[in-house]
C-alpha positions as CSV (number, residue, x, y, z in Angstrom):
1,M,0.0,0.0,0.0
2,I,2.8,2.4,0.9
3,I,4.7,1.6,-2.2
4,G,1.6,2.2,-4.3
5,D,1.0,5.5,-2.6
6,I,4.6,6.6,-3.3
7,A,4.2,5.5,-7.0
8,D,0.9,7.3,-7.3
9,G,2.5,10.4,-5.8
10,L,5.4,10.3,-8.2
11,T,3.1,9.8,-11.2
12,R,1.0,12.8,-10.2
13,G,4.2,14.8,-9.7
14,V,5.5,13.9,-13.1
15,E,2.1,14.7,-14.7
16,T,2.0,18.1,-12.9
17,T,5.6,18.9,-14.1
18,I,4.8,17.9,-17.7
19,N,1.6,20.0,-17.7
20,T,3.5,23.0,-16.2
21,V,6.3,22.8,-18.7
22,S,3.9,22.3,-21.6
23,E,1.8,25.2,-20.5
24,A,4.9,27.4,-20.1
25,F,6.5,26.6,-23.4
26,F,3.6,25.9,-25.8
27,E,0.4,27.4,-24.3
28,P,1.4,30.6,-22.5
29,V,-0.7,31.9,-19.6
30,L,-1.5,35.6,-18.9
31,R,-2.8,36.4,-15.4
32,L,-5.0,39.5,-15.3
33,G,-5.8,41.0,-11.9
34,V,-9.0,42.9,-11.5
35,T,-9.4,45.0,-8.4
36,G,-11.0,48.2,-7.1
37,L,-12.7,49.5,-4.0
38,S,-16.2,48.7,-3.1
39,R,-18.9,49.5,-5.7
40,A,-16.4,50.1,-8.4
41,G,-18.0,47.4,-10.5
42,K,-15.5,44.5,-10.5
43,T,-18.1,41.8,-11.0
44,V,-19.9,43.6,-13.8
45,F,-16.5,44.3,-15.5
46,I,-15.3,40.7,-15.5
47,T,-18.7,39.3,-16.6
48,S,-19.0,41.8,-19.5
49,L,-15.4,41.4,-20.5
50,V,-15.6,37.6,-20.8
51,A,-19.0,37.8,-22.6
52,N,-17.5,40.3,-25.1
53,L,-14.4,38.3,-25.6
54,I,-16.4,35.2,-26.4
55,N,-18.8,37.1,-28.6
56,R,-16.8,39.9,-30.1
57,G,-19.2,41.8,-32.3
58,R,-18.9,44.9,-30.0
59,M,-15.1,44.9,-29.8
60,P,-13.8,46.8,-32.8
61,A,-10.9,48.4,-30.9
62,L,-9.5,45.0,-30.0
63,R,-7.3,44.5,-33.0
64,A,-7.2,40.7,-33.0
65,A,-11.0,40.7,-33.0
66,A,-11.4,43.4,-35.7
67,E,-8.9,41.5,-37.9
68,G,-10.6,38.2,-37.4
69,R,-7.5,36.5,-36.0
70,I,-9.3,35.2,-32.9
71,R,-10.6,31.9,-34.1
72,T,-12.5,31.1,-30.9
73,A,-12.5,31.8,-27.2
74,W,-13.9,29.5,-24.6
75,L,-14.1,28.9,-20.9
76,Q,-12.4,26.0,-19.3
77,P,-11.6,24.8,-15.8
78,Q,-9.2,27.0,-13.9
79,P,-5.9,25.5,-12.9
80,D,-6.1,26.4,-9.2
81,D,-8.5,24.0,-7.5
82,T,-8.3,25.8,-4.2
83,V,-9.6,29.2,-5.4
84,P,-13.4,29.7,-5.9
85,R,-14.5,29.9,-9.5
86,F,-15.9,33.3,-10.6
87,D,-19.6,32.6,-11.1
88,Y,-19.7,34.0,-14.7
89,E,-22.9,32.2,-15.9
90,T,-25.0,33.4,-12.9
91,H,-23.7,36.9,-13.1
92,L,-24.4,37.1,-16.9
93,A,-27.9,35.8,-16.5
94,A,-28.6,38.4,-13.8
95,M,-27.3,41.2,-16.1
96,T,-29.0,40.2,-19.4
97,G,-32.2,38.4,-18.3
98,A,-35.7,39.5,-19.1
99,E,-35.7,41.6,-15.9
100,P,-32.0,42.4,-15.5
101,V,-30.4,43.2,-12.1
102,W,-26.9,44.0,-11.0
103,P,-25.0,40.9,-9.8
104,E,-23.8,40.4,-6.3
105,S,-20.6,42.2,-5.6
106,T,-17.1,40.7,-4.9
107,R,-16.9,39.1,-1.4
108,G,-13.5,37.5,-1.8
109,I,-11.0,36.2,-4.3
110,S,-12.2,34.2,-7.3
111,E,-10.7,33.1,-10.7
112,L,-11.8,32.2,-14.2
113,R,-9.8,30.9,-17.2
114,L,-10.7,32.0,-20.7
115,S,-8.7,30.4,-23.5
116,F,-8.1,31.8,-27.1
117,R,-7.1,30.2,-30.4
118,V,-5.4,33.0,-32.3
119,Q,-3.8,33.2,-35.7
120,P,-0.4,34.9,-35.0
121,T,1.0,37.9,-37.0
122,G,4.5,38.5,-38.2
123,L,6.9,36.6,-40.4
124,L,5.7,33.2,-39.5
125,A,2.0,34.0,-39.7
126,G,1.6,32.3,-43.0
127,V,3.4,29.1,-42.1
128,T,2.3,28.4,-38.5
129,G,-1.1,27.4,-37.3
130,P,-3.2,29.1,-34.6
131,K,-1.7,29.4,-31.1
132,T,-3.4,29.1,-27.8
133,L,-3.3,31.7,-25.0
134,H,-4.9,31.1,-21.6
135,L,-6.2,34.2,-19.8
136,D,-6.5,33.7,-16.0
137,I,-8.7,36.4,-14.6
138,V,-8.3,37.0,-10.9
139,D,-10.9,39.0,-9.0
140,Y,-10.0,40.3,-5.6
141,P,-11.2,43.2,-3.4
142,G,-9.2,46.4,-3.5
143,E,-9.5,46.7,0.3
144,W,-7.0,43.8,0.4
145,L,-4.4,45.8,-1.4
146,L,-4.8,48.6,1.1
147,D,-3.7,46.2,3.7
148,L,-0.2,46.2,2.2
149,G,0.5,49.4,4.2
150,L,0.0,47.5,7.4
151,L,3.1,45.3,6.8
152,D,5.5,48.2,7.6
153,K,3.6,49.3,10.7
154,G,3.5,48.2,14.3
155,Y,0.3,48.2,16.2
156,D,0.9,51.5,18.0
157,D,1.8,53.4,14.8
158,W,-1.3,52.0,13.0
159,S,-3.5,52.9,16.0
160,A,-2.2,56.4,16.2
161,E,-2.7,57.0,12.4
162,V,-6.3,55.6,12.4
163,L,-7.4,57.5,15.6
164,K,-6.1,60.8,14.2
165,R,-7.7,60.2,10.8
166,I,-11.2,59.3,12.1
167,E,-11.3,62.0,14.9
168,P,-13.4,64.5,12.9
169,R,-15.6,62.0,11.2
170,P,-19.2,61.6,12.4
171,E,-19.2,58.0,11.2
172,A,-16.8,57.2,14.0
173,A,-18.9,58.7,16.8
174,A,-20.2,55.3,18.1
175,F,-16.7,53.8,18.0
176,R,-15.2,56.7,19.9
177,E,-17.8,56.4,22.5
178,T,-17.2,52.7,23.0
179,L,-13.4,53.3,23.1
180,A,-13.8,56.0,25.7
181,A,-15.5,53.5,28.0
182,T,-12.8,50.9,27.5
183,D,-9.7,50.5,29.7
184,P,-6.9,49.0,27.4
185,A,-4.8,48.2,30.5
186,A,-7.5,46.1,32.0
187,R,-7.3,42.3,31.8
188,L,-8.6,40.9,28.5
189,D,-12.3,40.3,28.6
190,E,-13.5,38.7,25.3
191,P,-17.0,40.2,25.3
192,D,-15.4,43.7,25.7
193,A,-12.9,43.0,22.9
194,K,-15.7,41.8,20.6
195,A,-17.8,44.9,21.4
196,L,-14.9,47.2,20.6
197,A,-14.0,45.3,17.4
198,Q,-17.7,45.4,16.3
199,A,-17.9,49.1,16.9
200,F,-14.8,49.7,14.8
201,T,-16.2,47.5,12.0
202,G,-19.4,49.5,12.2
203,Y,-17.3,52.6,11.6
204,L,-15.6,51.1,8.6
205,Q,-18.9,50.1,7.1
206,A,-20.3,53.6,7.6
207,A,-17.2,55.2,6.2
208,R,-17.4,53.1,3.1
209,V,-21.0,54.1,2.6
210,S,-20.0,57.8,3.0
211,G,-17.5,57.5,0.2
212,Y,-14.3,57.1,2.1
213,S,-11.7,54.7,0.8
214,D,-9.2,54.2,3.7
215,C,-11.2,51.4,5.2
216,T,-8.6,49.0,6.6
217,P,-8.1,46.3,7.7
218,G,-9.8,45.1,4.5
219,R,-11.0,41.8,5.9
220,F,-13.1,43.5,8.6
221,L,-15.5,44.5,5.7
222,L,-15.2,41.1,3.9
223,P,-14.5,38.5,6.6
224,G,-15.8,35.5,4.8
225,D,-15.5,32.3,6.9
226,M,-13.2,34.2,9.4
227,A,-16.0,36.3,10.8
228,G,-15.8,36.3,14.6
229,S,-12.3,34.8,14.7
230,P,-9.7,36.4,17.1
231,V,-7.6,37.5,14.1
232,L,-10.5,39.9,13.2
233,T,-11.3,40.9,16.7
234,F,-9.2,43.9,17.5
235,A,-9.4,47.7,17.1
236,P,-7.1,50.7,17.4
237,L,-6.2,51.9,20.9
238,P,-4.3,55.0,22.1
239,P,-0.6,54.0,22.0
240,A,0.7,53.0,25.4
241,S,2.7,50.3,27.2
242,H,0.1,47.7,28.2
243,P,0.8,44.9,30.8
244,R,0.8,41.3,29.9
245,G,-2.6,39.7,29.7
246,S,-4.3,43.1,29.0
247,L,-6.7,44.0,26.3
248,G,-4.1,46.3,24.7
249,R,-1.4,43.7,24.7
250,E,-3.8,41.1,23.1
251,F,-4.9,43.6,20.4
252,A,-1.3,44.2,19.5
253,R,-0.7,40.4,19.2
254,R,-3.9,40.0,17.1
255,F,-2.8,42.8,14.8
256,E,0.5,41.0,14.1
257,A,-1.4,37.8,13.6
258,Y,-3.6,39.6,11.0
259,K,-0.5,40.6,9.0
260,R,1.1,37.2,9.3
261,E,-2.0,34.9,8.7
262,I,-4.0,37.0,6.3
263,V,-2.1,39.8,4.6
264,R,1.2,38.0,3.8
265,P,-0.5,34.8,2.4
266,F,-2.6,36.9,-0.1
267,F,0.5,38.6,-1.5
268,R,2.5,35.4,-1.6
269,D,-0.2,33.1,-3.1
270,H,-2.0,35.4,-5.5
271,F,-0.7,38.9,-6.0
272,A,2.9,37.9,-6.8
273,R,1.7,35.9,-9.9
274,I,-0.2,38.7,-11.6
275,D,1.1,39.9,-15.0
276,R,-1.5,42.7,-15.9
277,Q,-3.7,44.7,-13.7
278,I,-6.8,46.8,-14.0
279,V,-7.8,49.1,-11.1
280,L,-11.4,50.1,-11.3
281,V,-12.2,53.5,-9.6
282,D,-15.6,55.0,-8.8
283,V,-14.4,58.6,-9.4
284,L,-18.0,59.9,-9.9
285,G,-19.1,58.5,-6.6
286,A,-16.2,60.2,-4.8
287,I,-16.9,63.5,-6.5
288,H,-20.5,63.2,-5.4
289,S,-19.5,62.5,-1.8
290,G,-17.4,65.7,-1.7
291,P,-13.8,67.1,-1.5
292,K,-12.8,64.9,1.5
293,A,-13.9,61.7,-0.2
294,V,-11.9,62.8,-3.4
295,E,-8.7,63.4,-1.3
296,D,-9.3,60.2,0.6
297,L,-9.6,58.3,-2.7
298,R,-6.4,59.9,-4.1
299,Q,-4.5,58.8,-1.0
300,A,-6.0,55.3,-1.1
301,M,-5.1,54.8,-4.7
302,A,-1.5,55.9,-4.0
303,D,-1.4,53.3,-1.2
304,I,-2.8,50.6,-3.5
305,L,-0.2,51.3,-6.1
306,G,2.5,50.8,-3.5
307,A,1.9,47.1,-4.0
308,F,3.2,47.5,-7.5
309,R,6.5,49.1,-6.3
310,P,8.0,46.3,-4.2
311,G,11.2,48.3,-3.4
312,R,9.3,50.1,-0.5
313,N,8.6,46.8,1.3
314,A,11.2,44.2,2.2
315,F,8.6,41.4,2.2
316,L,7.4,42.2,-1.3
317,T,11.0,42.7,-2.6
318,Q,12.0,39.3,-1.4
319,L,8.7,37.7,-2.6
320,L,8.6,39.2,-6.2
321,L,12.4,38.9,-6.8
322,G,12.3,41.7,-9.4
323,K,9.0,40.7,-11.1
324,R,6.9,43.6,-12.1
325,V,3.3,43.9,-13.3
326,E,3.7,44.8,-17.0
327,K,0.7,46.9,-17.5
328,I,-1.7,48.7,-15.2
329,L,-5.0,50.3,-16.4
330,F,-6.8,52.8,-14.2
331,A,-10.4,52.8,-15.3
332,A,-13.0,55.3,-14.1
333,T,-16.2,53.3,-14.1
334,K,-19.9,54.2,-14.7
335,A,-19.0,56.5,-17.7
336,D,-22.6,55.8,-18.8
337,H,-23.8,58.1,-16.0
338,L,-22.4,61.0,-18.1
339,H,-23.1,62.2,-21.6
340,N,-20.1,61.4,-23.9
341,A,-19.4,65.1,-24.1
342,Q,-18.0,64.8,-20.6
343,H,-16.0,61.6,-20.9
344,A,-12.8,63.5,-21.7
345,Q,-13.1,65.5,-18.4
346,L,-13.7,62.3,-16.4
347,T,-10.6,60.7,-17.9
348,A,-8.5,63.9,-17.2
349,I,-9.8,64.0,-13.6
350,T,-8.9,60.3,-13.2
351,E,-5.4,60.9,-14.5
352,A,-4.9,63.9,-12.2
353,L,-6.4,62.1,-9.2
354,L,-4.1,59.1,-9.7
355,A,-1.0,61.1,-10.8
356,E,1.0,60.2,-7.6
357,A,0.1,56.5,-7.8
358,K,0.6,56.4,-11.5
359,T,4.1,57.9,-11.2
360,R,5.0,55.1,-8.7
361,A,3.9,52.5,-11.2
362,D,5.8,54.1,-14.1
363,F,8.9,54.2,-11.9
364,A,8.6,50.5,-11.4
365,G,8.6,49.9,-15.2
366,A,5.0,49.2,-15.7
367,Q,3.1,50.7,-18.7
368,T,0.1,52.6,-17.5
369,A,-3.0,54.2,-18.9
370,A,-6.2,55.8,-17.7
371,M,-9.6,55.8,-19.4
372,S,-13.3,56.1,-18.7
373,I,-15.4,53.0,-19.2
374,A,-18.8,51.4,-18.6
375,A,-18.6,47.6,-18.6
376,L,-22.4,47.4,-19.1
377,R,-24.1,50.4,-20.5
378,A,-27.3,51.2,-18.6
379,T,-28.3,54.5,-20.2
380,T,-28.9,56.3,-23.5
381,E,-27.9,59.8,-24.3
382,D,-30.1,62.8,-25.0
383,R,-30.2,66.6,-25.0
384,V,-33.0,68.6,-23.3
385,E,-33.8,72.3,-23.1
386,Q,-34.1,73.7,-19.6
387,G,-34.1,77.3,-18.5
388,G,-33.0,78.6,-21.9
389,R,-30.0,76.3,-22.1
390,T,-29.3,72.9,-23.7
391,L,-28.2,70.1,-21.3
392,D,-26.5,66.9,-22.2
393,V,-28.3,64.2,-20.2
394,V,-28.5,60.5,-19.9
395,R,-31.8,58.5,-19.7
396,G,-32.3,55.3,-17.9
397,T,-34.3,53.3,-15.4
398,L,-33.6,54.0,-11.7
399,M,-33.4,51.3,-9.1
400,D,-37.0,52.0,-8.1
401,G,-38.2,51.3,-11.6
402,K,-38.9,54.9,-12.6
403,R,-37.5,56.3,-15.9
404,A,-35.5,59.5,-15.6
405,A,-33.4,61.9,-17.6
406,F,-30.4,62.9,-15.5
407,Y,-27.9,65.8,-15.7
408,P,-25.1,65.3,-13.1
409,G,-23.6,68.7,-13.3
410,R,-20.7,69.8,-15.6
411,L,-17.3,68.5,-14.7
412,P,-14.6,71.1,-14.9
413,E,-12.2,71.1,-17.9
414,D,-9.3,71.7,-15.4
415,P,-9.0,68.9,-12.9
416,S,-7.3,71.2,-10.3
417,R,-10.7,72.8,-9.8
418,L,-11.6,69.6,-7.9
419,L,-8.3,68.4,-6.6
420,N,-7.1,71.6,-5.0
421,P,-10.2,72.0,-2.7
422,A,-9.8,68.3,-1.9
423,R,-6.2,68.7,-0.9
424,Q,-7.1,71.8,1.1
425,G,-9.7,69.9,3.2
426,A,-12.8,71.8,1.9
427,D,-16.1,70.5,3.3
428,K,-18.0,71.0,0.0
429,W,-17.7,72.2,-3.5
430,L,-18.0,75.9,-3.7
431,D,-19.1,76.5,-7.3
432,A,-21.0,73.4,-8.2
433,D,-23.0,70.3,-7.0
434,Y,-22.3,66.9,-8.6
435,E,-25.1,64.4,-8.4
436,V,-25.0,60.6,-8.9
437,M,-28.0,58.4,-9.7
438,S,-28.2,54.7,-9.4
439,F,-29.4,53.2,-12.6
440,A,-30.6,49.6,-13.1
441,P,-29.4,47.6,-16.0
442,Q,-31.6,47.9,-19.1
443,P,-33.1,44.9,-20.9
444,V,-31.0,44.1,-23.9
445,T,-31.6,41.9,-27.0
446,L,-28.3,40.4,-28.0
447,K,-27.8,39.5,-31.6
448,P,-25.7,36.4,-32.4
449,G,-22.0,37.3,-32.0
450,D,-22.6,40.3,-29.8
451,G,-21.8,40.7,-26.1
452,P,-23.5,43.1,-23.8
453,P,-23.4,46.9,-24.7
454,H,-20.5,48.8,-23.1
455,I,-18.3,51.9,-23.4
456,R,-14.6,51.4,-24.3
457,L,-14.4,47.9,-22.9
458,D,-12.7,47.0,-26.2
459,R,-10.1,49.7,-25.7
460,A,-9.4,48.4,-22.2
461,A,-9.0,44.9,-23.5
462,E,-6.6,46.0,-26.3
463,F,-4.4,47.8,-23.7
464,L,-4.4,44.9,-21.3
465,I,-4.1,41.8,-23.5
466,G,-4.0,43.0,-27.1
467,D,-0.2,42.5,-27.5
468,R,-0.5,38.9,-26.4
469,L,-3.1,38.1,-29.1
470,R,-0.7,38.9,-32.0
């Protein structure tokens, strides 16, 4: 029996090695990471991208599709059996059914493999047959990338930063009240620890709803099967020297366990293997929430891009061993909430908002770009006369089922009109109000060969994977 087990193990090891070598040399794999903060539209993006890569009638800017070189594209089992499969079929049915709804949002990491048969270009195009490319799409919450910044901090430093940041925020009032009634030097009492952690989690949830992006630790918002575990039961405390066995000492220990058991494994097992990356950003939502939310988003995106510059972190430098993400696309989502006359302004604001983060990525050798997209178009465009002026509006169905024409306000031509008040800590926009509506997906009739309607999804695909389809 033992000899048989050994032989079986050797056989499986040889098969794995052969498959890996074959895949590496004959059927290349490209890993595309898809991330963004909450409500940026990751699930919709992946679903529509896959649907439009399988049925490419709406993808004219993807050169390999426009030139007819993609013979076919199909889904197949993903190579990692330990990662949940992205539920593409369920999400597509929700988006394109007779009564379409938005699919459920990302709750954790998932993966999907899409394979292509492509006729190559170049000198050998006429004498070689089609090649195969495997695209592994990895979906993960942007909040997990924000946790990267925790690796360089001790518990007291992290606590001091968080408490200073949330001091003026009304969303943190309940947590501050609970904290004031807590003695960190008292002996650990698990119900008290849980109450304080729950109050802090409540603040993070409220801050996210209010448009703030600095909502770490990320797993507090997306705990999955670790909900209620000690590694997620801590909160920031005023820095001090706490005695052994106290609440403060235990929270510091749990903070280190969070970094060791949750943050590091994610970067080691998933992030380090990504080749291309798209970062989805709800810029319109931040603008609607006000200057402080815009500045918070700018800082959060700079922190996220720190993950693509491993030189700042000894752990990542050792882990990646010089590997760099080759291309990073910053995509402002929900472009269908604006008339196309304002898409250029939205892209310019996105570029300015992410200038610091983008510079970091450029310095690391990654090719970067910014654009405005809508992975699933939910509106149509129109012009209306109001008060003696012509307004560029979008029409769609609101989440309550009512039809509406919507004018969100005119974005400035100069992005500094938004970024300067944001950096200066203004409470509100002085010269304009920017509104955001929540549109439901529209019923669509898809012709054979067409994927769901979108805005610039083909351009995004060309930037991210077009060079590997040649």
